[in-house]
C-alpha positions, 0 to 999 in steps of 0.5 A, spaced: 634 124 044 637 120 048 637 123 055 643 124 059 643 120 065 648 125 071 653 120 075 650 117 081 651 120 087 648 118 095 642 123 098 643 124 105 635 122 107 636 115 102 640 110 103 645 108 097 641 104 093 634 108 095 639 114 093 642 111 086 635 109 084 631 116 086 638 120 082 637 115 076 630 115 075 628 123 077 632 127 072 628 132 068 630 131 062 628 124 062 621 128 063 617 127 056 614 134 053 609 137 055 602 139 051 600 146 048 594 146 051 591 143 057 586 138 055 578 141 054 576 135 059 580 138 065 576 141 070 577 147 075 576 148 082 580 151 089 582 149 096 576 149 100 571 146 094 576 142 092 573 137 085 577 131 085 582 129 079 580 138 076 587 142 076 585 146 084 586 154 082 589 159 087 596 162 089 599 155 091 599 153 083 606 157 082 613 155 079 619 158 080 620 161 073 613 164 074 616 167 080 621 171 078 621 179 080 615 178 085 620 176 091 617 181 094 611 178 095 613 172 100 618 175 102 618 179 110 625 183 113 625 185 120 625 192 122 629 195 127 622 195 131 621 188 130 626 186 132 628 191 138 621 188 140 623 180 140 629 183 144 626 186 148 621 181 150 627 176 151 631 180 156 624 180 160 623 172 160 631 171 161 630 177 167 624 172 170 629 167 171 628 164 165 634 159 164 633 152 162 630 148 157 624 146 162 624 153 163 623 155 156 618 149 155 613 151 159 613 158 156 606 160 153 604 165 147 602 170 152 609 170 156 611 173 150 610 182 149 610 182 142 605 187 141 606 189 134 611 183 131 605 178 132 600 180 128 605 181 123 607 174 124 601 170 125 599 174 118 605 172 114 603 164 118 595 164 115 598 166 108 603 160 109 597 155 110 592 158 105 596 161 101 603 159 096 605 155 101 611 158 103 614 165 105 621 168 107 623 172 113 629 176 112 632 180 118 631 176 124 636 177 129 641 173 130 648 177 130 644 180 137 644 174 140 651 171 138 654 168 144 647 167 147 644 161 146 639 161 152 637 169 148 636 166 141 633 160 142 627 164 146 627 168 141 625 162 135 621 158 140 617 165 141 615 166 134 613 159 134 609 160 140 606 166 137 604 161 131 601 156 134 602 149 138 609 146 138 610 138 136 616 133 137 618 134 130 625 129 132 626 123 136 634 123 138 639 120 141 644 123 146 651 118 147 648 114 152 644 113 148 638 114 153 632 116 147 628 123 147 622 126 144 625 133 140 621 139 140 628 144 138 632 140 132 638 142 130 640 141 123 646 140 121 651 136 117 651 129 121 645 128 123 642 123 118 647 119 117 652 118 123 658 112 124 656 107 116 661 105 112 661 108 106 661 103 099 665 110 096 670 108 102 677 103 102 676 097 106 679 098 113 685 095 115 685 090 120 684 094 128 683 100 124 676 105 125 671 105 120 670 112 117 665 117 118 660 119 112 657 125 112 651 127 110 653 132 104 649 130 098 643 133 097 637 131 099 631 128 094 624 132 095 620 129 101 615 131 106 616 131 112 613 124 115 610 127 122 602 131 121 604 138 122 602 145 119 607 149 119 615 147 119 621 153 119 627 153 120 631 159 121 639 160 119 644 161 124 650 159 119 651 158 112 655 153 110 663 154 107 658 153 100 652 150 097 647 148 102 641 152 098 634 150 101 629 148 095 622 148 096 617 146 091 609 147 090 606 139 090 599 143 089 603 145 083 605 138 081 598 136 081 595 141 076 601 140 071 601 132 071 593 134 069 595 139 063 600 134 060 593 131 059 595 125 065 589 124 069 591 117 069 597 118 074 593 123 078 587 118 079 593 113 081 597 117 085 590 119 089 588 112 090 590 110 097 588 103 095 595 103 091 600 106 096 599 101 103 607 102 105 609 098 110 608 101 118 613 105 121 617 104 128 621 110 128 623 116 122 628 110 118 626 103 121 620 099 119 617 094 123 618 088 122 616 080 123 620 075 127 622 073 120 623 080 117 617 080 113 614 087 114 607 087 120 603 091 117 601 097 112 598 103 112 595 108 106 600 114 105 598 116 098 602 122 095 596 126 093 589 126 099 583 129 098 579 131 104 573 135 107 575 139 100 582 140 100 588 137 096 593 135 101 600 132 098 605 128 102 611 124 097 616 120 101 620 115 096 623 111 100 617 109 103 614 107 095 621 103 094 619 099 099 614 096 094 612 092 089 610 097 084 607 097 078 609 100 071 603 105 072 606 107 079 613 106 077 611 112 071 606 115 077 612 117 082 617 118 077 613 124 073 612 127 079 619 127 082 622 129 075 617 135 076 620 137 083 627 136 081 626 141 075 629 147 077 623 151 073 618 148 078 622 149 084 626 155 088 632 154 091 636 159 095 642 159 100 639 161 107 643 166 110 644 168 118 638 171 119 634 168 114 628 164 117 625 159 112 617 157 113 613 152 109 607 150 109 608 141 109 602 138 105 602 143 101 611 144 099 615 139 099 623 141 100 630 139 099 638 142 099 642 142 096 648 138 096 654 141 102 660 143 104 662 145 111 668 149 112 673 148 119 670 154 123 664 154 126 663 160 121 663 155 116 658 150 118 651 150 116 647 151 122 639 152 122 634 151 127 627 148 125 621 147 129 613 144 127 608 147 129 600 146 129 595 152 128 590 154 130 582 153 127 582 161 127 588 162 123 588 155 119 581 151 119 584 147 112 584 140 117 590 135 116 588 128 112 587 123 116 593 118 111 597 125 111 604 121 113 606 114 116 600 114 122 604 109 125 609 115 127 604 120 129 601 122 135 594 124 135 595 132 135 600 130 130 608 130 131 611 124 132 610 119 137 615 119 144 618 112 146 615 110 152 619 112 157 623 118 154 623 125 155 620 130 151 627 136 151 629 142 147 636 142 146 640 149 145 646 145 142 646 140 136 647 132 138 651 129 132 648 123 131 651 116 132 657 118 132 658 118 140 660 125 141 654 128 144 652 135 145 657 140 141 657 147 142 655 151 136 
């Protein structure tokens, strides 16, 4: 039977051309039927003692279909005592004179008195990195800080400090085009594309401004490019419609390929020599010679076995820069089709006060198409940080080829351009559009 191919729409985190390729080739309807039984020659192992090209057993081998009815096992709801303790800790810090970005940047875990909440957060962090790979936290007291952005930032920053060491998760710039590294990111519509002429928009007449195309399209499944353990997003406001967060287990995709009898694809996806991707100078630009050719390459295999662990990193935008062989093409698109299959990925709208915490070396994430409204309350806005966990909480190492290493500091997180500041902005920057920091 001929598969039905849906209309092409651009994805916010890929160029229009790459988005078209991704959307056409990643549709789950293009998957072949799975085998009824796992091939007898496929062995099993566990994280911590993984044998390459075997099914990795454990809690990270999940699908959304298998999680139905188990929401309470991966959801923690803030109690009134949790909220009161966190609010009191924030009030104490403000009472000590903490008021600016620099003040907040100077805080440590010891500055937050969270005797009952901190152990709960640490247990969640350990479960995320060594267990299923994700957790939902609901009831974070966003409403208690309505109109108090300092208090909100302090509260979410405190959760991060409890879990580990913050990393630079974005290189951004203000409306004077001054570049800065950022520990705290504001995930809003417009952060990817800013001013960008859309092929779907009419040509402007002479003297007219180019219309702005906001990144409202759904995102491709991907791993974040920095070598980080934990990624967390807290919802301040949800969109008028859409904008659901999605995540899928890379371990489950690895195992499904083996169960389908496609060990050959797993071998290809874990061969670093076949995934020599162009080195990068920032999150979106490749390092090039004067004639426009790529200046160098680095290994970024989707599957990496290191020190007894399977690590997964998927970035289709980088792979599409390569001259792929037929088996590489089949491998990345089978991977992407499994990720896009609703039976595999988990999807949920994050309501205000919901926190999504994922383990970047295990989980790929995405976002559905989003439509913002006119009011602040209908504009999707999340805060995000990256955290490197201490070894006592997460003993597994970051694999040496996890993420484009040309972008990454030795201790994780993005490299910051020489001479640039590292900031913790309280409000979002509307990137590329000249508007600067906006008060929502």
